[in-house]
ZAZADREN-456269 format. One record per residue (C-alpha): x, z, y; residue number from 1. Coordinates in steps of 0.05 Angstrom, whole numbers, plus 32768, in hexadecimal, padded with zeros to 4 digits. Example, Ala and Ser with C-alpha at 12.3 -4.5 7.8 and 13.67 -1.06 7.14 Angstrom:
+------+------+-------+-----+
! east !   up ! north !  nr !
+------+------+-------+-----+
! 80F6 ! 809C !  7FA6 !   1 !
! 8111 ! 808F !  7FEB !   2 !
+------+------+-------+-----+
END
This chain:
+------+------+-------+-----+
! east !   up ! north !  nr !
+------+------+-------+-----+
! 863A ! 8F89 !  8D38 !   1 !
! 85F4 ! 8F9A !  8D4F !   2 !
! 85CA ! 8FC8 !  8D2B !   3 !
! 859F ! 8FB5 !  8CF2 !   4 !
! 8554 ! 8FA9 !  8D01 !   5 !
! 8516 ! 8F8D !  8CD8 !   6 !
! 84FB ! 8F45 !  8CE2 !   7 !
! 84B6 ! 8F4B !  8D08 !   8 !
! 84A7 ! 8F0A !  8CE1 !   9 !
! 84B7 ! 8EE4 !  8CA5 !  10 !
! 849E ! 8EB5 !  8C6E !  11 !
! 84A1 ! 8E76 !  8C4B !  12 !
! 849F ! 8E38 !  8C55 !  13 !
! 848B ! 8DFA !  8C2D !  14 !
! 84C2 ! 8DC3 !  8C30 !  15 !
! 84AC ! 8D9B !  8BFB !  16 !
! 84C3 ! 8D85 !  8BB1 !  17 !
! 84A7 ! 8DCC !  8BA1 !  18 !
! 84D7 ! 8DF4 !  8BC9 !  19 !
! 84C8 ! 8E26 !  8BF4 !  20 !
! 84F9 ! 8E46 !  8C24 !  21 !
! 84F5 ! 8E8C !  8C3D !  22 !
! 8504 ! 8E9E !  8C84 !  23 !
! 8501 ! 8ED8 !  8CAE !  24 !
! 8507 ! 8EE5 !  8CFE !  25 !
! 8527 ! 8F1D !  8D22 !  26 !
! 8532 ! 8F37 !  8D65 !  27 !
! 8510 ! 8F25 !  8DA4 !  28 !
! 84D8 ! 8EEB !  8D96 !  29 !
! 84E3 ! 8ED7 !  8DD8 !  30 !
! 852C ! 8ECE !  8DD9 !  31 !
! 8559 ! 8E9B !  8DCE !  32 !
! 854F ! 8E75 !  8D89 !  33 !
! 858B ! 8E70 !  8D59 !  34 !
! 8582 ! 8E5C !  8D0E !  35 !
! 85B3 ! 8E7F !  8CDE !  36 !
! 85D7 ! 8E56 !  8CA8 !  37 !
! 85EF ! 8E7C !  8C6F !  38 !
! 8628 ! 8E6A !  8C44 !  39 !
! 8637 ! 8E5D !  8BFE !  40 !
! 8610 ! 8E33 !  8BF1 !  41 !
! 85DB ! 8E60 !  8BCD !  42 !
! 85EF ! 8EA6 !  8BEC !  43 !
! 85AB ! 8EAE !  8C10 !  44 !
! 85AF ! 8EDB !  8C51 !  45 !
! 85D3 ! 8F1F !  8C4F !  46 !
! 85AB ! 8F5D !  8C67 !  47 !
! 85D5 ! 8F61 !  8CA4 !  48 !
! 85DD ! 8F16 !  8CBD !  49 !
! 85AE ! 8F27 !  8CF9 !  50 !
! 85E4 ! 8F55 !  8D10 !  51 !
! 860A ! 8F1D !  8D2F !  52 !
! 85DD ! 8F12 !  8D69 !  53 !
! 85C0 ! 8F3C !  8D9E !  54 !
! 857D ! 8F4F !  8D91 !  55 !
! 856A ! 8F54 !  8DD5 !  56 !
! 8579 ! 8F14 !  8DE3 !  57 !
! 8571 ! 8EE9 !  8DA6 !  58 !
! 8532 ! 8ECE !  8D79 !  59 !
! 8560 ! 8ECB !  8D3A !  60 !
! 853F ! 8EA1 !  8D03 !  61 !
! 855F ! 8EB0 !  8CBE !  62 !
! 8555 ! 8E77 !  8C84 !  63 !
! 8567 ! 8E81 !  8C3A !  64 !
! 857C ! 8E3E !  8C27 !  65 !
! 8558 ! 8E19 !  8BE6 !  66 !
! 8569 ! 8E41 !  8BAC !  67 !
! 8570 ! 8E7B !  8BC8 !  68 !
! 856D ! 8EBF !  8BE4 !  69 !
! 8520 ! 8EC6 !  8BE8 !  70 !
! 8516 ! 8E7B !  8BE8 !  71 !
! 84F2 ! 8E66 !  8BA8 !  72 !
! 84FF ! 8E45 !  8B72 !  73 !
! 853E ! 8E73 !  8B6B !  74 !
! 8583 ! 8E4A !  8B58 !  75 !
! 858C ! 8E7F !  8B23 !  76 !
! 854E ! 8E6E !  8AF4 !  77 !
! 8562 ! 8E3A !  8AC3 !  78 !
! 8521 ! 8E0E !  8AD6 !  79 !
! 8533 ! 8E02 !  8B23 !  80 !
! 8537 ! 8DB9 !  8B30 !  81 !
! 857A ! 8DB2 !  8B52 !  82 !
! 8575 ! 8D69 !  8B5F !  83 !
! 854B ! 8D7B !  8B9B !  84 !
! 857F ! 8DA2 !  8BBE !  85 !
! 85B0 ! 8D80 !  8BE4 !  86 !
! 85D4 ! 8D7A !  8C2B !  87 !
! 859E ! 8D54 !  8C3F !  88 !
! 8564 ! 8D77 !  8C22 !  89 !
! 8580 ! 8DB6 !  8C48 !  90 !
! 8586 ! 8D8F !  8C85 !  91 !
! 853B ! 8D7C !  8C88 !  92 !
! 8529 ! 8DC7 !  8C72 !  93 !
! 854E ! 8DDF !  8CB1 !  94 !
! 8529 ! 8DAE !  8CDF !  95 !
! 84E7 ! 8DB9 !  8CB9 !  96 !
! 84EE ! 8E02 !  8CC2 !  97 !
! 84F7 ! 8DF9 !  8D13 !  98 !
! 84C1 ! 8DD1 !  8D13 !  99 !
! 849A ! 8E01 !  8CF0 ! 100 !
! 84AC ! 8E41 !  8D1C ! 101 !
! 849D ! 8E18 !  8D5C ! 102 !
! 84E1 ! 8E12 !  8D77 ! 103 !
! 84F6 ! 8DD9 !  8DA8 ! 104 !
! 8542 ! 8DEC !  8D9E ! 105 !
! 856D ! 8E16 !  8D89 ! 106 !
! 85B3 ! 8E39 !  8D76 ! 107 !
! 85D2 ! 8E25 !  8D34 ! 108 !
! 8600 ! 8E5B !  8D1E ! 109 !
! 8623 ! 8E4F !  8CD4 ! 110 !
! 8657 ! 8E6F !  8CAE ! 111 !
! 8683 ! 8E50 !  8C6B ! 112 !
! 8656 ! 8E1D !  8C4B ! 113 !
! 8627 ! 8E34 !  8C89 ! 114 !
! 8654 ! 8E10 !  8CBC ! 115 !
! 8657 ! 8DCD !  8C97 ! 116 !
! 8609 ! 8DD4 !  8C95 ! 117 !
! 8600 ! 8DDC !  8CD1 ! 118 !
! 862B ! 8DAC !  8CF4 ! 119 !
! 8609 ! 8D7C !  8CBE ! 120 !
! 85C8 ! 8D88 !  8CDF ! 121 !
! 85DF ! 8D8A !  8D23 ! 122 !
! 85F6 ! 8D47 !  8D1A ! 123 !
! 85BA ! 8D2A !  8D02 ! 124 !
! 858F ! 8D52 !  8D34 ! 125 !
! 85B8 ! 8D66 !  8D78 ! 126 !
! 8580 ! 8D61 !  8DA2 ! 127 !
! 8568 ! 8D9F !  8D80 ! 128 !
! 85A3 ! 8DC6 !  8D87 ! 129 !
! 85BB ! 8DEF !  8DC9 ! 130 !
! 8600 ! 8E08 !  8DAE ! 131 !
! 8624 ! 8E13 !  8D6E ! 132 !
! 8648 ! 8E53 !  8D53 ! 133 !
! 8675 ! 8E46 !  8D13 ! 134 !
! 8691 ! 8E7E !  8CEB ! 135 !
! 86CE ! 8E6B !  8CB7 ! 136 !
! 86BE ! 8E27 !  8CBE ! 137 !
! 86B9 ! 8DF1 !  8C82 ! 138 !
! 86A6 ! 8DA2 !  8C92 ! 139 !
! 86A5 ! 8D99 !  8C45 ! 140 !
! 86D9 ! 8D5F !  8C3D ! 141 !
! 86FB ! 8D50 !  8BF6 ! 142 !
! 8735 ! 8D72 !  8C05 ! 143 !
! 871A ! 8DB0 !  8C20 ! 144 !
! 86EA ! 8DB1 !  8BD9 ! 145 !
! 872F ! 8DA3 !  8BAB ! 146 !
! 8751 ! 8DDD !  8BCC ! 147 !
! 871E ! 8E10 !  8BCA ! 148 !
! 8712 ! 8E04 !  8B7F ! 149 !
! 8759 ! 8DE7 !  8B61 ! 150 !
! 8792 ! 8DEA !  8B9F ! 151 !
! 8788 ! 8E2E !  8BAD ! 152 !
! 879E ! 8E42 !  8B67 ! 153 !
! 87E2 ! 8E44 !  8B7B ! 154 !
! 87D3 ! 8E85 !  8BA9 ! 155 !
! 87A3 ! 8EA8 !  8B73 ! 156 !
! 87C8 ! 8E93 !  8B35 ! 157 !
! 87AF ! 8ECD !  8B0E ! 158 !
! 876C ! 8EC9 !  8B1C ! 159 !
! 876B ! 8E7A !  8B20 ! 160 !
! 8782 ! 8E76 !  8AD1 ! 161 !
! 873E ! 8EA6 !  8AC6 ! 162 !
! 8716 ! 8E6E !  8AEF ! 163 !
! 8737 ! 8E37 !  8AC8 ! 164 !
! 8730 ! 8E52 !  8A85 ! 165 !
! 86EB ! 8E60 !  8A94 ! 166 !
! 86DE ! 8E18 !  8AA1 ! 167 !
! 86EF ! 8E0A !  8A59 ! 168 !
! 8729 ! 8DE6 !  8A32 ! 169 !
! 8741 ! 8DA3 !  8A4C ! 170 !
! 871D ! 8DA4 !  8A90 ! 171 !
! 8735 ! 8D87 !  8AC3 ! 172 !
! 86FD ! 8D85 !  8AF7 ! 173 !
! 86EF ! 8DD3 !  8AFC ! 174 !
! 86B6 ! 8DCA !  8B26 ! 175 !
! 8694 ! 8D93 !  8AFB ! 176 !
! 86A3 ! 8DBE !  8AC0 ! 177 !
! 8682 ! 8DFC !  8ADB ! 178 !
! 8645 ! 8DD7 !  8AF4 ! 179 !
! 863A ! 8DC1 !  8AAA ! 180 !
! 863A ! 8DFD !  8A90 ! 181 !
! 860E ! 8E22 !  8AC2 ! 182 !
! 85DF ! 8DF5 !  8AAE ! 183 !
! 85EA ! 8E02 !  8A66 ! 184 !
! 85AC ! 8E0E !  8A41 ! 185 !
! 85D0 ! 8E4E !  8A1D ! 186 !
! 85BD ! 8E85 !  8A50 ! 187 !
! 8600 ! 8EA7 !  8A3C ! 188 !
! 8627 ! 8E6B !  8A52 ! 189 !
! 860E ! 8E6D !  8A93 ! 190 !
! 860D ! 8EAB !  8A9D ! 191 !
! 865A ! 8EB8 !  8A90 ! 192 !
! 8668 ! 8E7A !  8AB7 ! 193 !
! 8643 ! 8E97 !  8AFB ! 194 !
! 866F ! 8ED7 !  8AEC ! 195 !
! 86AC ! 8EAC !  8AE7 ! 196 !
! 86A2 ! 8E82 !  8B19 ! 197 !
! 8687 ! 8EC1 !  8B47 ! 198 !
! 86C5 ! 8EEA !  8B36 ! 199 !
! 86F9 ! 8EAA !  8B4C ! 200 !
! 86CF ! 8EA8 !  8B8F ! 201 !
! 86CF ! 8EEC !  8BA2 ! 202 !
! 8719 ! 8EF6 !  8B91 ! 203 !
! 872F ! 8EC5 !  8BC7 ! 204 !
! 86FF ! 8ED6 !  8C01 ! 205 !
! 872E ! 8F08 !  8C1D ! 206 !
! 8773 ! 8F1E !  8C27 ! 207 !
! 8766 ! 8F70 !  8C25 ! 208 !
! 8776 ! 8F88 !  8BE4 ! 209 !
! 8742 ! 8FBB !  8BF0 ! 210 !
! 8708 ! 8F89 !  8BF9 ! 211 !
! 86CD ! 8F92 !  8BCA ! 212 !
! 8697 ! 8F5D !  8BC6 ! 213 !
! 8652 ! 8F72 !  8BE7 ! 214 !
! 8617 ! 8F8A !  8BBB ! 215 !
! 85FD ! 8F4F !  8BAB ! 216 !
! 8637 ! 8F37 !  8B7E ! 217 !
! 861F ! 8F62 !  8B4E ! 218 !
! 85DD ! 8F41 !  8B44 ! 219 !
! 85D7 ! 8F0D !  8B03 ! 220 !
! 85A4 ! 8EE5 !  8B2C ! 221 !
! 85CA ! 8EE0 !  8B6C ! 222 !
! 860C ! 8ECD !  8B42 ! 223 !
! 85E9 ! 8E9A !  8B26 ! 224 !
! 85C8 ! 8E7F !  8B58 ! 225 !
! 8604 ! 8E81 !  8B84 ! 226 !
! 8631 ! 8E5F !  8B4E ! 227 !
! 85FD ! 8E2E !  8B34 ! 228 !
! 85F5 ! 8E19 !  8B81 ! 229 !
! 8640 ! 8E13 !  8B91 ! 230 !
! 8655 ! 8DEE !  8B54 ! 231 !
! 8610 ! 8DB5 !  8B5B ! 232 !
! 8623 ! 8DAF !  8BA5 ! 233 !
! 8670 ! 8DA9 !  8BA1 ! 234 !
! 866A ! 8D7B !  8B61 ! 235 !
! 8644 ! 8D4F !  8B86 ! 236 !
! 8674 ! 8D5A !  8BCA ! 237 !
! 8637 ! 8D77 !  8BEF ! 238 !
! 8619 ! 8D2A !  8BF1 ! 239 !
! 8640 ! 8D12 !  8C2C ! 240 !
! 867B ! 8CD6 !  8C2E ! 241 !
! 86C5 ! 8CFB !  8C2D ! 242 !
! 86C9 ! 8D12 !  8C80 ! 243 !
! 868D ! 8CFD !  8C93 ! 244 !
! 867D ! 8D3F !  8CB8 ! 245 !
! 86BE ! 8D3F !  8CD8 ! 246 !
! 86AF ! 8CF7 !  8CED ! 247 !
! 866B ! 8CF8 !  8D0A ! 248 !
! 868A ! 8D3A !  8D40 ! 249 !
! 867C ! 8D05 !  8D7E ! 250 !
! 862D ! 8D15 !  8D65 ! 251 !
! 8640 ! 8D52 !  8D84 ! 252 !
! 8651 ! 8D45 !  8DC8 ! 253 !
! 8634 ! 8D6B !  8DF3 ! 254 !
! 8628 ! 8DA2 !  8DCA ! 255 !
! 864E ! 8DE1 !  8DDC ! 256 !
! 8671 ! 8E03 !  8D9F ! 257 !
! 8696 ! 8E42 !  8D85 ! 258 !
! 86C0 ! 8E44 !  8D47 ! 259 !
! 86D1 ! 8E81 !  8D30 ! 260 !
! 8711 ! 8E87 !  8CFD ! 261 !
! 873C ! 8EAF !  8CDA ! 262 !
! 8786 ! 8E9C !  8CDC ! 263 !
! 8790 ! 8EAD !  8C8D ! 264 !
! 8758 ! 8E8D !  8C76 ! 265 !
! 8768 ! 8E73 !  8C39 ! 266 !
! 8724 ! 8E5E !  8C1B ! 267 !
! 871B ! 8E33 !  8C57 ! 268 !
! 8764 ! 8E25 !  8C84 ! 269 !
! 8762 ! 8E2A !  8CC5 ! 270 !
! 8774 ! 8DDD !  8CCA ! 271 !
! 8737 ! 8DC8 !  8CC1 ! 272 !
! 8714 ! 8DF7 !  8CFC ! 273 !
! 8750 ! 8DDE !  8D2C ! 274 !
! 8744 ! 8D93 !  8D16 ! 275 !
! 86F9 ! 8DA0 !  8D28 ! 276 !
! 870D ! 8DBE !  8D6B ! 277 !
! 8737 ! 8D85 !  8D7B ! 278 !
! 8707 ! 8D4F !  8D71 ! 279 !
! 86CB ! 8D6D !  8D94 ! 280 !
! 86DF ! 8D7E !  8DDC ! 281 !
! 86A6 ! 8DB3 !  8DEA ! 282 !
! 86B6 ! 8DDB !  8DA9 ! 283 !
! 86E1 ! 8E1C !  8DB8 ! 284 !
! 870D ! 8E3C !  8D7B ! 285 !
! 871A ! 8E78 !  8D80 ! 286 !
! 8753 ! 8E9D !  8D3F ! 287 !
! 874C ! 8EDD !  8D2F ! 288 !
! 878F ! 8EF9 !  8D1A ! 289 !
! 879B ! 8F14 !  8CD7 ! 290 !
! 875A ! 8EFF !  8CBD ! 291 !
! 8742 ! 8ECD !  8C7F ! 292 !
! 8706 ! 8EB9 !  8C67 ! 293 !
! 86D3 ! 8EF9 !  8C60 ! 294 !
! 86A7 ! 8F05 !  8CA2 ! 295 !
! 86C0 ! 8F57 !  8C8E ! 296 !
! 8701 ! 8F4A !  8CA3 ! 297 !
! 8721 ! 8F6F !  8CE3 ! 298 !
! 870E ! 8F4B !  8D1B ! 299 !
! 86D8 ! 8F15 !  8CFC ! 300 !
! 86A1 ! 8F48 !  8D18 ! 301 !
! 86B0 ! 8F4A !  8D5E ! 302 !
! 86CA ! 8F07 !  8D66 ! 303 !
! 8688 ! 8EE9 !  8D4C ! 304 !
! 865F ! 8F1A !  8D75 ! 305 !
! 8689 ! 8F07 !  8DB5 ! 306 !
! 8674 ! 8EBD !  8DA9 ! 307 !
! 862C ! 8EC6 !  8D9F ! 308 !
! 862C ! 8EF6 !  8DDB ! 309 !
! 8645 ! 8EBE !  8E03 ! 310 !
! 8609 ! 8E90 !  8DEC ! 311 !
! 85D9 ! 8ECB !  8DEF ! 312 !
! 85B5 ! 8EB1 !  8E3A ! 313 !
! 85D3 ! 8E6F !  8E43 ! 314 !
+------+------+-------+-----+
END
């Protein structure tokens, strides 16, 4: 990837409902605009997010989605109201940020959950999108969500048994059970639920036996925001009808796209990215052999940078 660079501008944009969304810009102020949509929901932008773009060619706009990263209020705080944190709110926030930064059209880059969000934004505002690059593609169909927190347990039985136990005796919908625990008045209950949730997430992200989660995972506030937002979104099935994102692909006609996906991605099996590419004639699917869901897996960074380089001066 490209070397790390410091932002040349940053700030907060008031998106309403008492929420301030953090943004930062890196690279070339006169370059090609691209908005970076992180995964999760709730991870916030990682320190190296801008390294996937040529800093001479791109004006990279990083955005911490509501409740995550440096946005405020933070979802780790028990008092933070999540009823105004939905997919529709995030799509509106992206468009508000575009207007705030005076950008006419921009490229959309999204990874994991960010790919679902990026697709929904592009379907809502196709006239504002020049190209799309998605990594570890998801569309948040109900089967995808059920697989992630139930079906995938057959491949990680020991880790899933601990995750299931943490949901409480008799729980059948584990996401709903954790959503309740993560909003319990007792901070000890919330803290344990956040640890149990993030332990499961970190155990399934990579097939590399030496994989180690990033340092953010050790931060209790980060774990709480990540777990609380994930459970909140997925309990409500991201406030979209089943398969809605996939069915609305026709709205993206004419927008070039590159989809980068690991062949051995167990969190989001390859079939979703393959089906999306089949429905979207302007999209090219790049499959990385041997890679899973982790961005650090061999070949992933090279494939992502190759994708952004291809669109750099288009």
